[in-house]
C-alpha positions, -999 to 999 in steps of 0.1 A, spaced: 420 -568 721 435 -543 697 473 -547 701 498 -520 688 532 -536 685 560 -515 700 594 -528 688 611 -494 689 600 -482 655 568 -463 649 544 -436 660 530 -458 688 516 -431 710 498 -412 682 479 -443 673 471 -451 709 459 -415 714 434 -419 686 420 -451 701 418 -434 735 397 -406 720 375 -432 703 372 -451 736 384 -483 720 402 -507 743 437 -514 731 472 -523 744 507 -514 735 528 -547 733 565 -548 740 568 -585 747 555 -618 733 532 -624 763 513 -592 756 503 -605 721 485 -636 735 449 -623 734 452 -601 703 421 -600 681 436 -573 658 473 -563 654 488 -530 643 524 -530 631 537 -494 628 571 -485 615 593 -455 606 629 -454 595 650 -480 577 638 -515 567 667 -534 582 666 -515 615 629 -522 618 632 -559 609 662 -563 633 645 -547 663 613 -566 657 633 -599 657 652 -589 688 620 -581 706 610 -617 706 577 -609 690 584 -620 654 576 -657 659 544 -651 679 533 -626 652 539 -652 626 516 -676 645 489 -650 651 488 -638 615 495 -669 595 480 -697 616 453 -680 637 444 -655 609 443 -625 632 439 -593 611 470 -572 610 476 -536 597 511 -526 587 517 -489 586 545 -472 564 576 -493 571 553 -517 589 537 -523 556 571 -527 539 580 -554 564 551 -575 551 571 -581 519 597 -607 512 626 -582 508 635 -546 503 661 -528 481 667 -506 512 683 -534 532 698 -569 533 675 -587 558 645 -607 546 611 -593 554 583 -611 571 572 -625 538 535 -625 546 527 -609 512 542 -619 479 559 -585 472 592 -567 473 600 -531 483 617 -510 456 633 -475 457 617 -447 437 639 -441 406 632 -410 386 665 -405 369 651 -410 334 621 -387 339 619 -353 322 602 -336 351 618 -335 386 600 -356 412 610 -353 448 624 -381 470 612 -388 496 576 -387 487 564 -364 514 530 -347 520 494 -353 512 483 -374 483 450 -389 471 442 -426 466 427 -444 437 405 -473 450 412 -505 430 391 -528 452 362 -521 475 370 -529 511 355 -520 545 389 -506 556 381 -475 534 344 -472 543 336 -435 548 370 -424 537 375 -394 513 401 -410 489 404 -377 469 414 -358 501 438 -387 508 465 -392 534 499 -381 546 529 -399 531 566 -399 540 587 -426 522 615 -432 496 606 -468 489 574 -484 476 556 -517 478 557 -537 446 531 -566 445 535 -597 424 498 -603 426 477 -573 414 447 -587 432 463 -578 465 462 -540 457 435 -520 475 446 -485 464 472 -469 441 487 -434 445 507 -414 419 542 -401 426 561 -401 393 544 -433 385 515 -453 402 525 -473 432 506 -495 457 495 -473 486 475 -500 504 473 -538 502 452 -567 514 461 -603 513 435 -623 532 438 -611 569 469 -590 561 465 -552 554 492 -526 548 491 -489 542 521 -469 530 507 -436 544 504 -425 580 468 -427 592 479 -413 626 489 -381 608 460 -379 584 432 -362 605 397 -375 600 405 -399 572 431 -415 594 408 -417 623 381 -433 602 405 -459 588 418 -469 622 382 -471 634 373 -493 604 402 -516 611 388 -523 646 354 -534 632 367 -556 604 352 -591 604 376 -620 608 388 -635 576 
């Protein structure tokens, strides 16, 4: 069962609508019991890091998710702030992240650049594929995806980087660490590329 985690932060319905159109069975989970039979997990997120981390913890789903992802090796896809929660910490907040990936989240800082670069990074941008992965099968990386963020994912292990994107400087736009995936962009707002990625995630083989 594909489970979309609803902890009060994320474009839940937009992702669900895509799976409905694809006729892919899925569930929106709001409590720990609804995670029990998950074979794939999607962790959406919008807004501030601490708010997302706090509401996830208050939902009672953090510990069951730890067990699913770290012990049972269920594939998980973090989206936008959902990807940032995978890290150990964020410059945006004070709370620790999930710590599933050896990374920290940093704020874009363009104060010493000659040319003005906007914050937040908002709009369409292409991807540079660093490592082949079935998550991006059939995806047009040059056409890219829709982004909206002011903070970026900084990996300590370059081998975890799937794609990079340029906004003032290169940053990690998607990551993979064993069964753990994260994308900084919004596939649910990215037309055919987004639909293809969400479909690919469903068909990933267990790690």
